[in-house]
PDB file as gemmi writes it, atoms N, CA and C in Angstrom:
CRYST1    1.000    1.000    1.000  90.00  90.00  90.00 P 1                      
ATOM      1  N   MET A   1       5.897  -9.884 -16.771  1.00  0.00           N  
ATOM      2  CA  MET A   1       6.204  -8.545 -16.318  1.00  0.00           C  
ATOM      3  C   MET A   1       7.675  -8.242 -16.557  1.00  0.00           C  
ATOM      4  N   THR A   2       7.928  -7.044 -16.990  1.00  0.00           N  
ATOM      5  CA  THR A   2       9.307  -6.644 -17.209  1.00  0.00           C  
ATOM      6  C   THR A   2       9.860  -5.957 -15.967  1.00  0.00           C  
ATOM      7  N   GLU A   3      11.142  -5.723 -15.979  1.00  0.00           N  
ATOM      8  CA  GLU A   3      11.785  -5.072 -14.846  1.00  0.00           C  
ATOM      9  C   GLU A   3      11.320  -3.642 -14.673  1.00  0.00           C  
ATOM     10  N   GLU A   4      11.019  -2.962 -15.789  1.00  0.00           N  
ATOM     11  CA  GLU A   4      10.679  -1.559 -15.707  1.00  0.00           C  
ATOM     12  C   GLU A   4       9.260  -1.310 -15.203  1.00  0.00           C  
ATOM     13  N   THR A   5       8.423  -2.327 -15.128  1.00  0.00           N  
ATOM     14  CA  THR A   5       7.060  -2.150 -14.652  1.00  0.00           C  
ATOM     15  C   THR A   5       7.087  -1.943 -13.147  1.00  0.00           C  
ATOM     16  N   LYS A   6       6.444  -0.853 -12.719  1.00  0.00           N  
ATOM     17  CA  LYS A   6       6.395  -0.549 -11.294  1.00  0.00           C  
ATOM     18  C   LYS A   6       5.021  -0.926 -10.753  1.00  0.00           C  
ATOM     19  N   LEU A   7       5.016  -1.534  -9.601  1.00  0.00           N  
ATOM     20  CA  LEU A   7       3.759  -1.954  -8.994  1.00  0.00           C  
ATOM     21  C   LEU A   7       3.306  -1.018  -7.889  1.00  0.00           C  
ATOM     22  N   ASP A   8       4.189  -0.160  -7.382  1.00  0.00           N  
ATOM     23  CA  ASP A   8       3.866   0.685  -6.246  1.00  0.00           C  
ATOM     24  C   ASP A   8       3.461   2.106  -6.635  1.00  0.00           C  
ATOM     25  N   ILE A   9       2.922   2.291  -7.837  1.00  0.00           N  
ATOM     26  CA  ILE A   9       2.478   3.606  -8.273  1.00  0.00           C  
ATOM     27  C   ILE A   9       1.115   3.885  -7.654  1.00  0.00           C  
ATOM     28  N   PRO A  10       0.987   4.959  -6.869  1.00  0.00           N  
ATOM     29  CA  PRO A  10      -0.325   5.261  -6.281  1.00  0.00           C  
ATOM     30  C   PRO A  10      -1.272   5.842  -7.329  1.00  0.00           C  
ATOM     31  N   GLN A  11      -2.542   5.878  -6.993  1.00  0.00           N  
ATOM     32  CA  GLN A  11      -3.544   6.455  -7.878  1.00  0.00           C  
ATOM     33  C   GLN A  11      -3.402   7.979  -7.843  1.00  0.00           C  
ATOM     34  N   VAL A  12      -2.955   8.579  -8.928  1.00  0.00           N  
ATOM     35  CA  VAL A  12      -2.734  10.017  -9.018  1.00  0.00           C  
ATOM     36  C   VAL A  12      -3.793  10.604  -9.938  1.00  0.00           C  
ATOM     37  N   SER A  13      -4.423  11.686  -9.498  1.00  0.00           N  
ATOM     38  CA  SER A  13      -5.437  12.337 -10.320  1.00  0.00           C  
ATOM     39  C   SER A  13      -5.215  13.845 -10.283  1.00  0.00           C  
ATOM     40  N   PRO A  14      -5.774  14.581 -11.249  1.00  0.00           N  
ATOM     41  CA  PRO A  14      -5.596  16.036 -11.263  1.00  0.00           C  
ATOM     42  C   PRO A  14      -6.126  16.662  -9.977  1.00  0.00           C  
ATOM     43  N   GLY A  15      -5.383  17.625  -9.456  1.00  0.00           N  
ATOM     44  CA  GLY A  15      -5.752  18.282  -8.214  1.00  0.00           C  
ATOM     45  C   GLY A  15      -5.039  17.731  -7.002  1.00  0.00           C  
ATOM     46  N   ASP A  16      -4.415  16.579  -7.126  1.00  0.00           N  
ATOM     47  CA  ASP A  16      -3.683  15.998  -5.999  1.00  0.00           C  
ATOM     48  C   ASP A  16      -2.385  16.767  -5.759  1.00  0.00           C  
ATOM     49  N   THR A  17      -2.048  16.934  -4.496  1.00  0.00           N  
ATOM     50  CA  THR A  17      -0.742  17.476  -4.139  1.00  0.00           C  
ATOM     51  C   THR A  17       0.177  16.291  -3.887  1.00  0.00           C  
ATOM     52  N   VAL A  18       1.254  16.220  -4.650  1.00  0.00           N  
ATOM     53  CA  VAL A  18       2.148  15.066  -4.574  1.00  0.00           C  
ATOM     54  C   VAL A  18       3.581  15.512  -4.307  1.00  0.00           C  
ATOM     55  N   ASN A  19       4.361  14.606  -3.771  1.00  0.00           N  
ATOM     56  CA  ASN A  19       5.794  14.801  -3.608  1.00  0.00           C  
ATOM     57  C   ASN A  19       6.473  13.664  -4.370  1.00  0.00           C  
ATOM     58  N   VAL A  20       7.160  14.009  -5.448  1.00  0.00           N  
ATOM     59  CA  VAL A  20       7.817  13.021  -6.292  1.00  0.00           C  
ATOM     60  C   VAL A  20       9.306  13.024  -5.963  1.00  0.00           C  
ATOM     61  N   SER A  21       9.823  11.897  -5.513  1.00  0.00           N  
ATOM     62  CA  SER A  21      11.254  11.753  -5.261  1.00  0.00           C  
ATOM     63  C   SER A  21      11.879  11.079  -6.475  1.00  0.00           C  
ATOM     64  N   PHE A  22      12.827  11.762  -7.106  1.00  0.00           N  
ATOM     65  CA  PHE A  22      13.452  11.196  -8.293  1.00  0.00           C  
ATOM     66  C   PHE A  22      14.965  11.285  -8.170  1.00  0.00           C  
ATOM     67  N   LYS A  23      15.638  10.419  -8.895  1.00  0.00           N  
ATOM     68  CA  LYS A  23      17.090  10.303  -8.806  1.00  0.00           C  
ATOM     69  C   LYS A  23      17.772  11.320  -9.704  1.00  0.00           C  
ATOM     70  N   ILE A  24      18.762  12.000  -9.143  1.00  0.00           N  
ATOM     71  CA  ILE A  24      19.579  12.970  -9.870  1.00  0.00           C  
ATOM     72  C   ILE A  24      21.010  12.429  -9.876  1.00  0.00           C  
ATOM     73  N   ILE A  25      21.646  12.430 -11.026  1.00  0.00           N  
ATOM     74  CA  ILE A  25      23.030  11.980 -11.121  1.00  0.00           C  
ATOM     75  C   ILE A  25      23.905  13.193 -11.409  1.00  0.00           C  
ATOM     76  N   GLU A  26      24.794  13.511 -10.459  1.00  0.00           N  
ATOM     77  CA  GLU A  26      25.713  14.639 -10.609  1.00  0.00           C  
ATOM     78  C   GLU A  26      27.126  14.090 -10.540  1.00  0.00           C  
ATOM     79  N   GLY A  27      27.825  14.177 -11.624  1.00  0.00           N  
ATOM     80  CA  GLY A  27      29.165  13.596 -11.663  1.00  0.00           C  
ATOM     81  C   GLY A  27      29.054  12.089 -11.566  1.00  0.00           C  
ATOM     82  N   GLY A  28      29.661  11.516 -10.526  1.00  0.00           N  
ATOM     83  CA  GLY A  28      29.554  10.079 -10.318  1.00  0.00           C  
ATOM     84  C   GLY A  28      28.630   9.731  -9.172  1.00  0.00           C  
ATOM     85  N   LYS A  29      28.000  10.762  -8.563  1.00  0.00           N  
ATOM     86  CA  LYS A  29      27.148  10.523  -7.401  1.00  0.00           C  
ATOM     87  C   LYS A  29      25.685  10.563  -7.785  1.00  0.00           C  
ATOM     88  N   GLU A  30      24.905   9.830  -7.042  1.00  0.00           N  
ATOM     89  CA  GLU A  30      23.461   9.772  -7.277  1.00  0.00           C  
ATOM     90  C   GLU A  30      22.754  10.152  -5.979  1.00  0.00           C  
ATOM     91  N   ARG A  31      21.739  11.018  -6.092  1.00  0.00           N  
ATOM     92  CA  ARG A  31      20.988  11.432  -4.908  1.00  0.00           C  
ATOM     93  C   ARG A  31      19.516  11.568  -5.269  1.00  0.00           C  
ATOM     94  N   LEU A  32      18.678  11.678  -4.245  1.00  0.00           N  
ATOM     95  CA  LEU A  32      17.246  11.861  -4.446  1.00  0.00           C  
ATOM     96  C   LEU A  32      16.890  13.329  -4.264  1.00  0.00           C  
ATOM     97  N   GLN A  33      16.018  13.812  -5.126  1.00  0.00           N  
ATOM     98  CA  GLN A  33      15.534  15.184  -5.018  1.00  0.00           C  
ATOM     99  C   GLN A  33      14.016  15.155  -5.084  1.00  0.00           C  
ATOM    100  N   GLY A  34      13.377  15.948  -4.250  1.00  0.00           N  
ATOM    101  CA  GLY A  34      11.923  15.982  -4.203  1.00  0.00           C  
ATOM    102  C   GLY A  34      11.357  17.113  -5.038  1.00  0.00           C  
ATOM    103  N   PHE A  35      10.169  16.901  -5.573  1.00  0.00           N  
ATOM    104  CA  PHE A  35       9.445  17.927  -6.324  1.00  0.00           C  
ATOM    105  C   PHE A  35       8.008  17.867  -5.837  1.00  0.00           C  
ATOM    106  N   GLU A  36       7.596  18.859  -5.043  1.00  0.00           N  
ATOM    107  CA  GLU A  36       6.255  18.860  -4.459  1.00  0.00           C  
ATOM    108  C   GLU A  36       5.403  19.917  -5.134  1.00  0.00           C  
ATOM    109  N   GLY A  37       4.218  19.512  -5.578  1.00  0.00           N  
ATOM    110  CA  GLY A  37       3.330  20.448  -6.233  1.00  0.00           C  
ATOM    111  C   GLY A  37       1.988  19.801  -6.540  1.00  0.00           C  
ATOM    112  N   VAL A  38       1.197  20.486  -7.350  1.00  0.00           N  
ATOM    113  CA  VAL A  38      -0.157  20.062  -7.703  1.00  0.00           C  
ATOM    114  C   VAL A  38      -0.132  19.393  -9.067  1.00  0.00           C  
ATOM    115  N   VAL A  39      -0.785  18.261  -9.181  1.00  0.00           N  
ATOM    116  CA  VAL A  39      -0.892  17.560 -10.461  1.00  0.00           C  
ATOM    117  C   VAL A  39      -1.901  18.320 -11.317  1.00  0.00           C  
ATOM    118  N   ILE A  40      -1.463  18.818 -12.475  1.00  0.00           N  
ATOM    119  CA  ILE A  40      -2.375  19.556 -13.340  1.00  0.00           C  
ATOM    120  C   ILE A  40      -2.808  18.750 -14.553  1.00  0.00           C  
ATOM    121  N   LYS A  41      -2.097  17.647 -14.831  1.00  0.00           N  
ATOM    122  CA  LYS A  41      -2.445  16.851 -16.008  1.00  0.00           C  
ATOM    123  C   LYS A  41      -2.012  15.408 -15.785  1.00  0.00           C  
ATOM    124  N   VAL A  42      -2.875  14.467 -16.177  1.00  0.00           N  
ATOM    125  CA  VAL A  42      -2.537  13.047 -16.160  1.00  0.00           C  
ATOM    126  C   VAL A  42      -2.875  12.490 -17.534  1.00  0.00           C  
ATOM    127  N   ARG A  43      -1.899  11.824 -18.143  1.00  0.00           N  
ATOM    128  CA  ARG A  43      -2.123  11.192 -19.441  1.00  0.00           C  
ATOM    129  C   ARG A  43      -1.807   9.716 -19.289  1.00  0.00           C  
ATOM    130  N   ARG A  44      -2.766   8.908 -19.631  1.00  0.00           N  
ATOM    131  CA  ARG A  44      -2.567   7.467 -19.544  1.00  0.00           C  
ATOM    132  C   ARG A  44      -2.528   6.919 -20.967  1.00  0.00           C  
ATOM    133  N   GLY A  45      -1.697   5.915 -21.175  1.00  0.00           N  
ATOM    134  CA  GLY A  45      -1.585   5.366 -22.515  1.00  0.00           C  
ATOM    135  C   GLY A  45      -0.884   4.033 -22.494  1.00  0.00           C  
ATOM    136  N   ALA A  46      -0.636   3.505 -23.672  1.00  0.00           N  
ATOM    137  CA  ALA A  46      -0.003   2.195 -23.799  1.00  0.00           C  
ATOM    138  C   ALA A  46       1.437   2.217 -23.301  1.00  0.00           C  
ATOM    139  N   ASP A  47       2.072   3.379 -23.348  1.00  0.00           N  
ATOM    140  CA  ASP A  47       3.457   3.486 -22.890  1.00  0.00           C  
ATOM    141  C   ASP A  47       3.558   3.712 -21.388  1.00  0.00           C  
ATOM    142  N   GLY A  48       2.463   3.643 -20.676  1.00  0.00           N  
ATOM    143  CA  GLY A  48       2.478   3.838 -19.227  1.00  0.00           C  
ATOM    144  C   GLY A  48       1.938   5.189 -18.819  1.00  0.00           C  
ATOM    145  N   GLY A  49       2.036   6.163 -19.694  1.00  0.00           N  
ATOM    146  CA  GLY A  49       1.495   7.485 -19.416  1.00  0.00           C  
ATOM    147  C   GLY A  49       2.446   8.357 -18.615  1.00  0.00           C  
ATOM    148  N   ASN A  50       2.005   9.604 -18.367  1.00  0.00           N  
ATOM    149  CA  ASN A  50       2.796  10.529 -17.574  1.00  0.00           C  
ATOM    150  C   ASN A  50       1.878  11.506 -16.857  1.00  0.00           C  
ATOM    151  N   PHE A  51       2.453  12.276 -15.948  1.00  0.00           N  
ATOM    152  CA  PHE A  51       1.698  13.284 -15.228  1.00  0.00           C  
ATOM    153  C   PHE A  51       2.558  14.523 -15.056  1.00  0.00           C  
ATOM    154  N   THR A  52       1.913  15.696 -15.024  1.00  0.00           N  
ATOM    155  CA  THR A  52       2.610  16.965 -14.914  1.00  0.00           C  
ATOM    156  C   THR A  52       2.320  17.576 -13.556  1.00  0.00           C  
ATOM    157  N   VAL A  53       3.375  18.008 -12.872  1.00  0.00           N  
ATOM    158  CA  VAL A  53       3.267  18.601 -11.542  1.00  0.00           C  
ATOM    159  C   VAL A  53       3.700  20.056 -11.639  1.00  0.00           C  
ATOM    160  N   ARG A  54       2.942  20.951 -10.999  1.00  0.00           N  
ATOM    161  CA  ARG A  54       3.235  22.382 -11.016  1.00  0.00           C  
ATOM    162  C   ARG A  54       3.450  22.880  -9.605  1.00  0.00           C  
ATOM    163  N   LYS A  55       4.488  23.694  -9.423  1.00  0.00           N  
ATOM    164  CA  LYS A  55       4.713  24.365  -8.148  1.00  0.00           C  
ATOM    165  C   LYS A  55       5.192  25.777  -8.430  1.00  0.00           C  
ATOM    166  N   VAL A  56       5.118  26.640  -7.420  1.00  0.00           N  
ATOM    167  CA  VAL A  56       5.545  28.023  -7.561  1.00  0.00           C  
ATOM    168  C   VAL A  56       6.773  28.227  -6.684  1.00  0.00           C  
ATOM    169  N   VAL A  57       7.865  28.678  -7.287  1.00  0.00           N  
ATOM    170  CA  VAL A  57       9.110  28.930  -6.570  1.00  0.00           C  
ATOM    171  C   VAL A  57       9.490  30.390  -6.768  1.00  0.00           C  
ATOM    172  N   SER A  58       9.536  31.153  -5.683  1.00  0.00           N  
ATOM    173  CA  SER A  58       9.904  32.577  -5.717  1.00  0.00           C  
ATOM    174  C   SER A  58       9.021  33.356  -6.695  1.00  0.00           C  
ATOM    175  N   GLY A  59       7.736  33.025  -6.723  1.00  0.00           N  
ATOM    176  CA  GLY A  59       6.800  33.737  -7.580  1.00  0.00           C  
ATOM    177  C   GLY A  59       6.801  33.290  -9.028  1.00  0.00           C  
ATOM    178  N   ILE A  60       7.575  32.284  -9.368  1.00  0.00           N  
ATOM    179  CA  ILE A  60       7.653  31.796 -10.745  1.00  0.00           C  
ATOM    180  C   ILE A  60       7.126  30.367 -10.782  1.00  0.00           C  
ATOM    181  N   GLY A  61       6.191  30.091 -11.686  1.00  0.00           N  
ATOM    182  CA  GLY A  61       5.622  28.755 -11.813  1.00  0.00           C  
ATOM    183  C   GLY A  61       6.577  27.806 -12.515  1.00  0.00           C  
ATOM    184  N   VAL A  62       6.744  26.615 -11.936  1.00  0.00           N  
ATOM    185  CA  VAL A  62       7.624  25.600 -12.506  1.00  0.00           C  
ATOM    186  C   VAL A  62       6.802  24.343 -12.717  1.00  0.00           C  
ATOM    187  N   GLU A  63       6.855  23.791 -13.920  1.00  0.00           N  
ATOM    188  CA  GLU A  63       6.138  22.553 -14.226  1.00  0.00           C  
ATOM    189  C   GLU A  63       7.133  21.495 -14.661  1.00  0.00           C  
ATOM    190  N   ARG A  64       6.859  20.272 -14.252  1.00  0.00           N  
ATOM    191  CA  ARG A  64       7.731  19.161 -14.636  1.00  0.00           C  
ATOM    192  C   ARG A  64       6.854  17.959 -14.945  1.00  0.00           C  
ATOM    193  N   THR A  65       7.175  17.265 -16.034  1.00  0.00           N  
ATOM    194  CA  THR A  65       6.427  16.082 -16.451  1.00  0.00           C  
ATOM    195  C   THR A  65       7.229  14.841 -16.102  1.00  0.00           C  
ATOM    196  N   PHE A  66       6.551  13.884 -15.447  1.00  0.00           N  
ATOM    197  CA  PHE A  66       7.184  12.641 -15.030  1.00  0.00           C  
ATOM    198  C   PHE A  66       6.481  11.466 -15.696  1.00  0.00           C  
ATOM    199  N   PRO A  67       7.212  10.552 -16.326  1.00  0.00           N  
ATOM    200  CA  PRO A  67       6.604   9.314 -16.811  1.00  0.00           C  
ATOM    201  C   PRO A  67       6.331   8.384 -15.633  1.00  0.00           C  
ATOM    202  N   PHE A  68       5.199   7.696 -15.661  1.00  0.00           N  
ATOM    203  CA  PHE A  68       4.855   6.782 -14.569  1.00  0.00           C  
ATOM    204  C   PHE A  68       5.869   5.654 -14.435  1.00  0.00           C  
ATOM    205  N   LEU A  69       6.366   5.145 -15.555  1.00  0.00           N  
ATOM    206  CA  LEU A  69       7.245   3.977 -15.529  1.00  0.00           C  
ATOM    207  C   LEU A  69       8.725   4.330 -15.593  1.00  0.00           C  
ATOM    208  N   SER A  70       9.092   5.555 -15.245  1.00  0.00           N  
ATOM    209  CA  SER A  70      10.487   5.957 -15.309  1.00  0.00           C  
ATOM    210  C   SER A  70      11.299   5.274 -14.208  1.00  0.00           C  
ATOM    211  N   PRO A  71      12.475   4.748 -14.546  1.00  0.00           N  
ATOM    212  CA  PRO A  71      13.315   4.154 -13.506  1.00  0.00           C  
ATOM    213  C   PRO A  71      13.939   5.199 -12.587  1.00  0.00           C  
ATOM    214  N   ARG A  72      13.883   6.466 -12.958  1.00  0.00           N  
ATOM    215  CA  ARG A  72      14.450   7.525 -12.123  1.00  0.00           C  
ATOM    216  C   ARG A  72      13.523   7.946 -10.995  1.00  0.00           C  
ATOM    217  N   ILE A  73      12.265   7.590 -11.057  1.00  0.00           N  
ATOM    218  CA  ILE A  73      11.341   7.927  -9.975  1.00  0.00           C  
ATOM    219  C   ILE A  73      11.493   6.900  -8.869  1.00  0.00           C  
ATOM    220  N   ALA A  74      11.862   7.391  -7.667  1.00  0.00           N  
ATOM    221  CA  ALA A  74      12.032   6.495  -6.528  1.00  0.00           C  
ATOM    222  C   ALA A  74      10.682   6.217  -5.867  1.00  0.00           C  
ATOM    223  N   LYS A  75       9.898   7.284  -5.615  1.00  0.00           N  
ATOM    224  CA  LYS A  75       8.578   7.088  -5.029  1.00  0.00           C  
ATOM    225  C   LYS A  75       7.714   8.313  -5.275  1.00  0.00           C  
ATOM    226  N   ILE A  76       6.407   8.096  -5.196  1.00  0.00           N  
ATOM    227  CA  ILE A  76       5.421   9.157  -5.340  1.00  0.00           C  
ATOM    228  C   ILE A  76       4.552   9.131  -4.093  1.00  0.00           C  
ATOM    229  N   ASP A  77       4.539  10.236  -3.351  1.00  0.00           N  
ATOM    230  CA  ASP A  77       3.695  10.342  -2.163  1.00  0.00           C  
ATOM    231  C   ASP A  77       2.552  11.290  -2.465  1.00  0.00           C  
ATOM    232  N   VAL A  78       1.317  10.831  -2.270  1.00  0.00           N  
ATOM    233  CA  VAL A  78       0.150  11.693  -2.431  1.00  0.00           C  
ATOM    234  C   VAL A  78      -0.122  12.313  -1.072  1.00  0.00           C  
ATOM    235  N   LEU A  79       0.014  13.650  -0.986  1.00  0.00           N  
ATOM    236  CA  LEU A  79      -0.132  14.348   0.279  1.00  0.00           C  
ATOM    237  C   LEU A  79      -1.570  14.792   0.533  1.00  0.00           C  
ATOM    238  N   GLN A  80      -2.281  15.160  -0.533  1.00  0.00           N  
ATOM    239  CA  GLN A  80      -3.629  15.693  -0.373  1.00  0.00           C  
ATOM    240  C   GLN A  80      -4.407  15.484  -1.659  1.00  0.00           C  
ATOM    241  N   HIS A  81      -5.688  15.223  -1.523  1.00  0.00           N  
ATOM    242  CA  HIS A  81      -6.581  15.127  -2.669  1.00  0.00           C  
ATOM    243  C   HIS A  81      -7.431  16.394  -2.702  1.00  0.00           C  
ATOM    244  N   ALA A  82      -7.702  16.907  -3.892  1.00  0.00           N  
ATOM    245  CA  ALA A  82      -8.520  18.111  -4.032  1.00  0.00           C  
ATOM    246  C   ALA A  82      -9.745  17.810  -4.882  1.00  0.00           C  
ATOM    247  N   LYS A  83     -10.795  18.558  -4.618  1.00  0.00           N  
ATOM    248  CA  LYS A  83     -12.035  18.405  -5.375  1.00  0.00           C  
ATOM    249  C   LYS A  83     -11.957  19.328  -6.594  1.00  0.00           C  
ATOM    250  N   VAL A  84     -11.860  18.738  -7.783  1.00  0.00           N  
ATOM    251  CA  VAL A  84     -11.781  19.515  -9.013  1.00  0.00           C  
ATOM    252  C   VAL A  84     -12.835  18.997  -9.988  1.00  0.00           C  
ATOM    253  N   ARG A  85     -13.197  19.854 -10.936  1.00  0.00           N  
ATOM    254  CA  ARG A  85     -14.226  19.480 -11.908  1.00  0.00           C  
ATOM    255  C   ARG A  85     -13.692  19.480 -13.326  1.00  0.00           C  
ATOM    256  N   ARG A  86     -12.392  19.437 -13.466  1.00  0.00           N  
ATOM    257  CA  ARG A  86     -11.746  19.421 -14.777  1.00  0.00           C  
ATOM    258  C   ARG A  86     -10.721  18.299 -14.822  1.00  0.00           C  
ATOM    259  N   ALA A  87     -10.440  17.816 -16.014  1.00  0.00           N  
ATOM    260  CA  ALA A  87      -9.419  16.786 -16.182  1.00  0.00           C  
ATOM    261  C   ALA A  87      -8.038  17.418 -16.332  1.00  0.00           C  
ATOM    262  N   LYS A  88      -7.968  18.619 -16.885  1.00  0.00           N  
ATOM    263  CA  LYS A  88      -6.710  19.337 -17.051  1.00  0.00           C  
ATOM    264  C   LYS A  88      -6.849  20.687 -16.339  1.00  0.00           C  
ATOM    265  N   LEU A  89      -5.934  20.992 -15.438  1.00  0.00           N  
ATOM    266  CA  LEU A  89      -6.030  22.194 -14.619  1.00  0.00           C  
ATOM    267  C   LEU A  89      -5.107  23.297 -15.133  1.00  0.00           C  
ATOM    268  N   TYR A  90      -5.159  23.558 -16.435  1.00  0.00           N  
ATOM    269  CA  TYR A  90      -4.302  24.574 -17.025  1.00  0.00           C  
ATOM    270  C   TYR A  90      -4.655  25.976 -16.545  1.00  0.00           C  
ATOM    271  N   TYR A  91      -5.862  26.169 -16.029  1.00  0.00           N  
ATOM    272  CA  TYR A  91      -6.270  27.486 -15.567  1.00  0.00           C  
ATOM    273  C   TYR A  91      -5.471  27.937 -14.347  1.00  0.00           C  
ATOM    274  N   LEU A  92      -4.791  27.020 -13.666  1.00  0.00           N  
ATOM    275  CA  LEU A  92      -3.969  27.396 -12.517  1.00  0.00           C  
ATOM    276  C   LEU A  92      -2.755  28.214 -12.940  1.00  0.00           C  
ATOM    277  N   ARG A  93      -2.372  28.126 -14.210  1.00  0.00           N  
ATOM    278  CA  ARG A  93      -1.213  28.876 -14.693  1.00  0.00           C  
ATOM    279  C   ARG A  93      -1.455  30.373 -14.623  1.00  0.00           C  
ATOM    280  N   GLY A  94      -2.692  30.800 -14.777  1.00  0.00           N  
ATOM    281  CA  GLY A  94      -2.996  32.227 -14.790  1.00  0.00           C  
ATOM    282  C   GLY A  94      -3.428  32.785 -13.454  1.00  0.00           C  
ATOM    283  N   LEU A  95      -3.449  31.980 -12.404  1.00  0.00           N  
ATOM    284  CA  LEU A  95      -3.905  32.438 -11.104  1.00  0.00           C  
ATOM    285  C   LEU A  95      -2.734  32.660 -10.159  1.00  0.00           C  
ATOM    286  N   SER A  96      -2.924  33.615  -9.241  1.00  0.00           N  
ATOM    287  CA  SER A  96      -1.889  33.868  -8.245  1.00  0.00           C  
ATOM    288  C   SER A  96      -2.118  32.982  -7.019  1.00  0.00           C  
ATOM    289  N   THR A  97      -1.365  33.196  -5.980  1.00  0.00           N  
ATOM    290  CA  THR A  97      -1.283  32.255  -4.863  1.00  0.00           C  
ATOM    291  C   THR A  97      -2.621  31.929  -4.206  1.00  0.00           C  
ATOM    292  N   LYS A  98      -3.327  32.907  -3.676  1.00  0.00           N  
ATOM    293  CA  LYS A  98      -4.571  32.594  -2.951  1.00  0.00           C  
ATOM    294  C   LYS A  98      -5.672  32.105  -3.883  1.00  0.00           C  
ATOM    295  N   LYS A  99      -5.725  32.642  -5.077  1.00  0.00           N  
ATOM    296  CA  LYS A  99      -6.759  32.246  -6.030  1.00  0.00           C  
ATOM    297  C   LYS A  99      -6.522  30.846  -6.583  1.00  0.00           C  
ATOM    298  N   ALA A 100      -5.293  30.360  -6.487  1.00  0.00           N  
ATOM    299  CA  ALA A 100      -4.953  29.048  -7.036  1.00  0.00           C  
ATOM    300  C   ALA A 100      -5.196  27.922  -6.036  1.00  0.00           C  
ATOM    301  N   ARG A 101      -5.765  28.226  -4.886  1.00  0.00           N  
ATOM    302  CA  ARG A 101      -6.033  27.182  -3.905  1.00  0.00           C  
ATOM    303  C   ARG A 101      -7.150  26.267  -4.374  1.00  0.00           C  
ATOM    304  N   LEU A 102      -7.008  25.000  -4.062  1.00  0.00           N  
ATOM    305  CA  LEU A 102      -8.023  24.011  -4.417  1.00  0.00           C  
ATOM    306  C   LEU A 102      -8.667  23.496  -3.147  1.00  0.00           C  
ATOM    307  N   ARG A 103      -9.952  23.177  -3.220  1.00  0.00           N  
ATOM    308  CA  ARG A 103     -10.668  22.670  -2.055  1.00  0.00           C  
ATOM    309  C   ARG A 103     -10.287  21.220  -1.803  1.00  0.00           C  
ATOM    310  N   GLU A 104     -10.071  20.902  -0.541  1.00  0.00           N  
ATOM    311  CA  GLU A 104      -9.681  19.548  -0.163  1.00  0.00           C  
ATOM    312  C   GLU A 104     -10.867  18.607  -0.290  1.00  0.00           C  
ATOM    313  N   LYS A 105     -10.597  17.421  -0.816  1.00  0.00           N  
ATOM    314  CA  LYS A 105     -11.629  16.396  -0.946  1.00  0.00           C  
ATOM    315  C   LYS A 105     -11.706  15.642   0.369  1.00  0.00           C  
ATOM    316  N   ARG A 106     -12.855  15.704   0.992  1.00  0.00           N  
ATOM    317  CA  ARG A 106     -13.039  15.018   2.265  1.00  0.00           C  
ATOM    318  C   ARG A 106     -13.941  13.812   2.051  1.00  0.00           C  
ATOM    319  N   GLU A 107     -13.530  12.711   2.635  1.00  0.00           N  
ATOM    320  CA  GLU A 107     -14.326  11.496   2.528  1.00  0.00           C  
ATOM    321  C   GLU A 107     -15.102  11.323   3.814  1.00  0.00           C  
ATOM    322  N   GLU A 108     -16.398  11.128   3.672  1.00  0.00           N  
ATOM    323  CA  GLU A 108     -17.221  10.923   4.855  1.00  0.00           C  
ATOM    324  C   GLU A 108     -17.040   9.514   5.374  1.00  0.00           C  
ATOM    325  N   LYS A 109     -16.877   9.420   6.681  1.00  0.00           N  
ATOM    326  CA  LYS A 109     -16.682   8.115   7.309  1.00  0.00           C  
ATOM    327  C   LYS A 109     -18.027   7.611   7.815  1.00  0.00           C  
ATOM    328  N   THR A 110     -18.361   6.410   7.463  1.00  0.00           N  
ATOM    329  CA  THR A 110     -19.615   5.825   7.928  1.00  0.00           C  
ATOM    330  C   THR A 110     -19.311   4.934   9.128  1.00  0.00           C  
ATOM    331  N   THR A 111     -20.135   5.041  10.119  1.00  0.00           N  
ATOM    332  CA  THR A 111     -19.946   4.214  11.306  1.00  0.00           C  
ATOM    333  C   THR A 111     -20.835   2.990  11.216  1.00  0.00           C  
ATOM    334  N   ALA A 112     -20.259   1.856  11.462  1.00  0.00           N  
ATOM    335  CA  ALA A 112     -21.011   0.605  11.442  1.00  0.00           C  
ATOM    336  C   ALA A 112     -21.585   0.362  12.836  1.00  0.00           C  
ATOM    337  N   GLU A 113     -22.909   0.404  12.928  1.00  0.00           N  
ATOM    338  CA  GLU A 113     -23.550   0.223  14.226  1.00  0.00           C  
ATOM    339  C   GLU A 113     -24.220  -1.107  14.324  1.00  0.00           C  
TER     340      GLU A 113                                                      
END                                                                             
């Protein structure tokens, strides 16, 4: 295993709402900045793959692509899972706020009797 391989990457899939904390270097200082939004695309490959997160700020859609194995990513928190039927959620780009809502994926709990 190399140093750049990360072991704490959670399972991210399209439709998940995630908060990605990544390192920003301004001048000589380094700080963490969060980017919270919906995962619209996941690409897996030999290079580790990447995922694209979309959020809306002041009515304008902002998308950012993060490599899974980037040393600048401090952590990825999965806040919510959504039930989607597509691998790429590009259709969210053309929808406004209420229409762009995704249904939450609920897991049924079985009771052991």
